[in-house]
N, C-alpha and C positions, 0 to 999 in steps of 0.2 A: 229270646234266642238262647239256646243252650251254649254255654261256654265253660262248662265245668272243667276243671282241669283234670287233671289229666295225669296219667301215670307214665312216667318215663321208663323206657326199657333200658337195655344195657348201653353203657357209654360207648360212643363210636370211636374207632381207631383214629388217632391224629394223623393228618396228612401233611405233606410238605409243599410249600410254595417257594420254589427256587427263583431268585431274582438277581439280575446283573444290574449294577448301578454305574452309570456314567454321568459325570457332571463337569461344569466349567472349571472349577478350582477344587483343591483338596478340602477346603472348609465346607463347600457345598456337598461334596461326597459324604463327609461325616454327618452333616445335618440330615441329609436324605436317608442315609443308612439308619441313623438313630430313630428317625420318624417312622420308617417302615417297620422296624423291629417293635415299635409300640403297638403294631397291629397283630402281634402274636396272640393266639387264643388257645383254648383247650382243644380246639378241633383242627386248627391250622397252624403249622410252624413256618414262620417266615424265615427262609434260609438265604442269606446274602452270600451267593457263591463266588462273586467276583465284583470288584470295584475298580474304577479307573478315572483318570482325568482326560478329557478330550472327546472327540466325536466317536460315534458308534462305528466299529470296524468289522471287517470280515471275521476276524478272530472272535469277536463278541457273538456274531451270528453262529459260528461253528460251535462255540461253547454252549450257547443257549439251546441249540438243536440237540446237543449231546445229553443235556440234563433236563430238557423241557422247561427252561427258564423264561420268565418275562424279562425284557430289557427295558429299563427305566432310564430315560435321558432327562437330566435337569439342567435347564438354562444353557443348552448346547444347540447348535444349528441342526437342521434336519439332515439326515444322512444322504449321501449321493444316491441317485436312482438305482445304481447297480446293487447297493447295499439294501435299499428298500425292497427291490425285487427279490433278492436272495432271502430276505426275511419272510416275504409273502410266500415264496415257494416252499420254505421250510415250515410254514404255519406258525411263525414266531410272532408273538404280540409285542409291539414296540410302543411304549408310552412316552410322549414328550411333553414336558410341562415346564413352566417358568414360576409357578406358584406351588409351594409345597402342599398347601391345603388341598388344592385341586388334584394334585398327584395322589394324595392319601385317599381322597374320595373315590377316584377311579380304581385304585388298588384295593380299597376296602370292598367295593362291589365285586371285584374279581375274587377276593378271598371268600366272601359270603357265598358266591356261586360255587366255589370249589369245595367248601366245607361239606362234609357228609351229612350233617344235620343229626338230630336226635330223634329216634323213633319213639313216639308217644301214643298211648291209647286214650282217646277222648270220647265223651258221650256226644254223639251227633244227633240223637233224637230220643223222644220219650213218648210212650203210648199207654193208654189204659185199656185193659181187657173188658169188653162190654158183653161179649157172648162167647160161648164155646161150642164148637161143632165137632162131630166125629164122623170121619169118613170110613164107612163100614162096607162089608161085602167084598173085601179084597181077598184074592186067593193067597194061599200060603206061600206060593212062589214069589209073590210080590211083597211079602212082609205083613206085619200086623196092622191093625186098625190105626188110624192117624188122628190125633187131636189137633184141631185148628183153632187158634185164638182169633176171634173177631175183635179187632182193635180200632181205636181212633187215635191218630197221632196228634198229640197235644203240644208238642214242641219239636223244632228242628226237622229232621228228615230221617227216614229209614232207608237203608241200603241192603240189597240182597247179599252183598259181599261182606256185610258186617257180622260181628258177633253179638248175640242177643243175651241180655241179662234179665232174668225174671226176678222181680222184687215183690215181697208180700209183707205188709206192715213194716216197710223200710229195710227188711232183711233180704239178702240174696238167697233165693231158693235154688236157682239153677243158672248155669251159663253155658251156652253152646252155639254152634253155627246155625245160621239161617238155612233151613232146608227148602223153604218155599215162601215167596212173598207175592201176594196177588192183590189187585185192586179191581173191583167189579168183575171178578172171576178171570181176569187176565193177568198173566205173569208180568211182573214189574221189576225193574232194576232198582229204582228209587221211588219213594212216595213222600210227599211233603206234608207239613203241618196242616191239620184241618181235614185231612182225608181219612176215610175208613180203609181198612185192609184186612186180609186174611193172612195169618202168619203161622208157619210151622217151624218149630225149633227142633233140630236134630236130637233124637233120643229123649225128648221131653214130652210128657203127657200129663203134667201136674198143674194145668192152668185153673185158675179160679176167677170168677167175675170180680173186678176191682183190683186185680193184680196190676202192677206197673211193669212195663217192659222197656228196657233201655237198649238202644242200638249203639254199639261200640265200634269205632273205626280207628285204624292205625294211620297216623299222619307223621310226616317228617317235618320237624321244626328246625328251620335254618337259623344260624346266628344272625344278629342284627348289627349293622354298621351304625354307630352312634356318634353324632357330632354335636358339639355344644356351641353356644353363642361366643364363648371365649376362644373358640378355634381348636379346642382339644378334641381328639377322636379316639375311638376304641371299638373293638369287636366284642359284642356281648352275646355269650352263648346261653 
């Protein structure tokens, strides 16, 4: 399976994760705040917008709604029904925990989900050119004759939405969009390893038998939440 890495595109803009922290005592407030800040990453800024001792209040709900914050409650009782309902109506996420590690796990997943991720171009498939066909007899109004590469996909998969890279003796000859992808004369969106296909690359007519064609696709790579046996956690971009 192809897993060749990959070319990172431009660095994404850092986004903010506002959080309100409520805890049972001031020491817990500080410990939770410090732990949450350890989840800062190149893609997500953990912004502690408010801290306090005691139960979650209507003021906390109003503040969270104003700035789009999560509310984190550590070692405190569940809020009254009226407060819970207000949070639900305002679509505010309230996390209640008594173990910091479990709190960090849940917030870590939320941070990974919010992160924009990094756009990368990866090789999703590779094929060998076995035959070359030419579609002739087209009228001038429909454009010039078209060269079709008859290929066998040797690894991964090909996607019609991908970009095609034509290689000859290991060197890139051409790179362009896929104009047509067919299997058994039928249009196809994707074709998997082991299958033959007919491929047209936009503005390319320089195929040779033995050429290698790679299918390039853009993917979004999200950060990862990493936890260790020692209990330490981090976000890895």
